[in-house]
C-alpha atoms as a printed R data frame, in Angstrom:
   type eleno elety resid chain resno      x      y       z
1  ATOM     1    CA   ARG     A     1 39.625 44.379 -41.652
2  ATOM     2    CA   TYR     A     2 39.884 46.610 -38.707
3  ATOM     3    CA   ASN     A     3 37.822 49.404 -37.256
4  ATOM     4    CA   LEU     A     4 38.603 51.698 -34.243
5  ATOM     5    CA   GLY     A     5 35.816 54.255 -33.374
6  ATOM     6    CA   LEU     A     6 34.455 56.585 -30.698
7  ATOM     7    CA   GLY     A     7 31.112 58.174 -29.958
8  ATOM     8    CA   PHE     A     8 30.008 61.035 -27.910
9  ATOM     9    CA   ALA     A     9 26.440 61.721 -26.821
10 ATOM    10    CA   ALA     A    10 25.742 65.256 -27.717
11 ATOM    11    CA   SER     A    11 22.118 65.057 -26.427
12 ATOM    12    CA   GLU     A    12 19.441 62.473 -25.657
13 ATOM    13    CA   ARG     A    13 18.708 62.175 -29.356
14 ATOM    14    CA   VAL     A    14 22.035 62.916 -31.106
15 ATOM    15    CA   THR     A    15 25.298 60.821 -30.976
16 ATOM    16    CA   LEU     A    16 28.407 62.189 -32.838
17 ATOM    17    CA   SER     A    17 30.899 59.556 -33.911
18 ATOM    18    CA   THR     A    18 34.349 59.097 -35.675
19 ATOM    19    CA   ALA     A    19 35.994 55.860 -36.921
20 ATOM    20    CA   PHE     A    20 39.266 54.820 -38.415
21 ATOM    21    CA   ILE     A    21 38.544 52.031 -40.828
22 ATOM    22    CA   GLY     A    22 41.212 49.982 -42.682
23 ATOM    23    CA   SER     A    23 41.961 46.611 -44.318
24 ATOM    24    CA   TYR     A    24 44.900 44.746 -45.824
25 ATOM    25    CA   ILE     A    25 44.421 43.122 -49.094
26 ATOM    26    CA   SER     A    26 47.494 40.738 -49.938
27 ATOM    27    CA   GLU     A    27 49.314 40.423 -53.171
28 ATOM    28    CA   THR     A    28 47.180 38.926 -56.311
29 ATOM    29    CA   LYS     A    29 48.118 35.341 -57.021
30 ATOM    30    CA   PHE     A    30 47.022 33.532 -60.150
31 ATOM    31    CA   ASN     A    31 47.937 30.004 -60.984
32 ATOM    32    CA   GLY     A    32 50.364 29.945 -58.267
33 ATOM    33    CA   GLN     A    33 52.234 33.072 -59.382
34 ATOM    34    CA   SER     A    34 52.277 36.181 -57.248
35 ATOM    35    CA   PHE     A    35 52.076 39.548 -58.843
36 ATOM    36    CA   PRO     A    36 54.542 42.058 -56.990
37 ATOM    37    CA   ASN     A    37 53.055 45.447 -55.836
38 ATOM    38    CA   THR     A    38 49.359 44.352 -55.918
39 ATOM    39    CA   ASP     A    39 48.844 44.314 -52.284
40 ATOM    40    CA   GLN     A    40 46.780 47.228 -50.888
41 ATOM    41    CA   GLU     A    41 45.959 48.874 -47.576
42 ATOM    42    CA   PRO     A    42 42.870 51.300 -48.012
43 ATOM    43    CA   LEU     A    43 42.471 53.549 -44.942
44 ATOM    44    CA   ARG     A    44 39.417 55.747 -44.317
45 ATOM    45    CA   ILE     A    45 38.087 58.241 -41.591
46 ATOM    46    CA   ARG     A    46 34.372 58.164 -41.098
47 ATOM    47    CA   LEU     A    47 32.457 61.027 -39.412
48 ATOM    48    CA   ALA     A    48 28.682 60.411 -38.530
49 ATOM    49    CA   ALA     A    49 25.848 61.797 -36.549
50 ATOM    50    CA   THR     A    50 23.115 59.282 -35.387
51 ATOM    51    CA   ILE     A    51 19.806 60.941 -34.676
52 ATOM    52    CA   ALA     A    52 16.820 59.389 -33.016
53 ATOM    53    CA   GLN     A    53 13.493 60.488 -34.185
54 ATOM    54    CA   ARG     A    54 10.120 58.778 -33.642
55 ATOM    55    CA   CYS     A    55 11.263 55.216 -33.114
56 ATOM    56    CA   ARG     A    56 13.737 55.562 -36.050
57 ATOM    57    CA   LEU     A    57 17.433 56.125 -36.435
58 ATOM    58    CA   VAL     A    58 18.826 58.537 -39.051
59 ATOM    59    CA   GLU     A    59 22.658 58.413 -39.547
60 ATOM    60    CA   PRO     A    60 24.215 60.902 -42.229
61 ATOM    61    CA   PHE     A    61 27.921 60.124 -42.600
62 ATOM    62    CA   VAL     A    62 30.984 61.119 -44.602
63 ATOM    63    CA   ASN     A    63 34.098 58.856 -45.410
64 ATOM    64    CA   PHE     A    64 37.374 60.380 -46.334
65 ATOM    65    CA   GLY     A    65 39.997 58.270 -47.961
66 ATOM    66    CA   LEU     A    66 43.411 58.375 -46.439
67 ATOM    67    CA   THR     A    67 45.380 56.345 -48.991
68 ATOM    68    CA   GLU     A    68 45.440 56.036 -52.763
69 ATOM    69    CA   THR     A    69 43.786 52.646 -52.687
70 ATOM    70    CA   ALA     A    70 40.834 54.058 -50.627
71 ATOM    71    CA   PRO     A    71 37.930 55.978 -52.214
72 ATOM    72    CA   ALA     A    72 38.401 59.778 -52.077
73 ATOM    73    CA   ALA     A    73 35.234 60.435 -50.227
74 ATOM    74    CA   GLU     A    74 31.730 58.864 -49.758
75 ATOM    75    CA   VAL     A    75 28.808 60.518 -48.348
76 ATOM    76    CA   GLY     A    76 25.420 58.796 -47.307
77 ATOM    77    CA   ILE     A    77 22.515 58.326 -45.096
78 ATOM    78    CA   ILE     A    78 21.342 55.147 -43.235
79 ATOM    79    CA   TRP     A    79 17.739 55.117 -42.015
80 ATOM    80    CA   THR     A    80 16.889 52.368 -39.436
81 ATOM    81    CA   ARG     A    81 13.288 51.581 -38.243
């Protein structure tokens, strides 16, 4: 797995960030036999905003898949106390 990202403090409470996320999954092997064309390299772009609120962090994010083996899109929110 690998991850490369960048964040920007938009204000004292808000940070905007982006990340490039990838991994490499090698060919499938079963009983010592390799199956060709089963290796994968899912790549994604992640956009997020981290917002500080009353001793909590709220981080809405969206991920966009860049390859066929990555999910097309993901949306979520992370709450941290």
